[in-house]
Structure formats: C-alpha cells, structure tokens
C-alpha positions, 0 to 999 in steps of 0.5 A, spaced: 463 518 448 465 517 455 469 521 459 475 524 457 482 520 459 487 524 463 494 524 460 499 521 464 503 526 468 509 523 470 511 529 475 504 529 478 504 521 479 511 522 482 508 527 487 502 522 489 507 517 490 511 521 495 504 523 498 502 515 499 509 513 502 508 519 507 502 516 509 504 509 509 506 509 516 501 508 522 504 513 526 504 518 520 496 516 519 494 517 526 498 524 526 494 526 520 488 524 522 488 528 528 491 534 525 485 534 520 481 536 525 485 540 530 491 544 530 496 541 535 503 542 538 508 536 537 508 534 545 500 533 544 501 529 538 507 525 541 502 523 547 497 521 542 501 516 538 505 514 544 512 516 541 518 521 543 517 528 541 524 527 537 520 521 533 514 525 532 518 531 529 521 526 524 514 524 522 512 531 522 518 533 517 516 527 512 509 529 512 511 537 511 516 535 506 510 531 502 506 537 503 501 534 508 502 539 514 503 546 515 506 549 521 506 555 525 510 558 531 507 561 537 513 563 542 517 556 543 511 552 541 510 549 534 503 548 532 501 543 526 495 542 522 493 539 516 495 542 509 487 542 507 481 538 507 484 534 501 488 531 507 482 528 511 479 526 504 485 522 503 485 519 509 477 517 509 478 514 502 484 510 504 480 507 510 474 506 505 479 502 501 481 498 507 474 496 508 473 493 501 473 486 501 478 483 497 476 480 490 476 472 490 482 468 489 483 467 481 481 460 479 487 457 477 486 455 469 485 447 468 492 444 466 493 444 459 499 439 459 498 432 457 502 426 460 509 426 457 510 421 452 512 414 454 519 412 451 518 405 448 523 400 451 525 395 446 521 389 447 524 383 450 524 377 446 519 372 449 521 365 451 518 360 447 512 357 450 513 349 451 509 346 445 503 341 448 501 335 444 
C-alpha cells in the first residue's frame, strides 16, 4: 500500500506551533537566518536588524524558548547560534513556500436559488366594456 500515516501527536504539534510562532516575526526570521550561518554576539545582531540591543535580546529569548537558538558566554559577551541545521532547513522551506503561487480563486458555484414565488394578489374586477352595436 502507500506510506504509513503518522499518528497524531498532540505534544509534537504543540511544539511545532511554538516554533512557527517564534519564527513568525520578520526580525526573528532575519536573526535566525544570520545565526544559521554564523555565531554572533547580540550587539552585531542588533545592528543587523536595526534594533536596540534590549529588543534584540527579547527576540533571542523567544527563539531560545522555542529551542531554535543556543548561546554561550565568553567573558561579558553572549554569542548565539542556530540550534542545528534543521533551523536553516525550516527557514529555506518557509522561503520556498512563500514563492509558491497561491491557488486560483475558487469559482463560485452557480446560484441554486430560484426566484421567490410571487404572491398572487387578488384580481381586481374589470370594468365592463361598453357594448357596441
């Protein structure tokens, strides 16, 4: 037969949604893209996305909570990197999905309603025609 279907795993689905929500911000997407190719400090990442270090740190905290980035301390600096090659794959897949043209709009079904039945008004009595002789 065909490929075996995976059974539904609610915990796995919840984790996937957490990951997608974490990436669903343009600044976090850009941070992840940069971190999937290099290990960088917060100050460099802040410059890259044109944000304050504090705002960048908040983005990185969300990405870390989703398991997408890891960090290491070197003296007073903290360096971040992608949690693994699957992060780059996720970003590339999202980029490819964004290039896929949307399906054409669905053709609306033909109307199935009929004209409403007309209520028959009582007929008015006609005036008699004059007799002609």
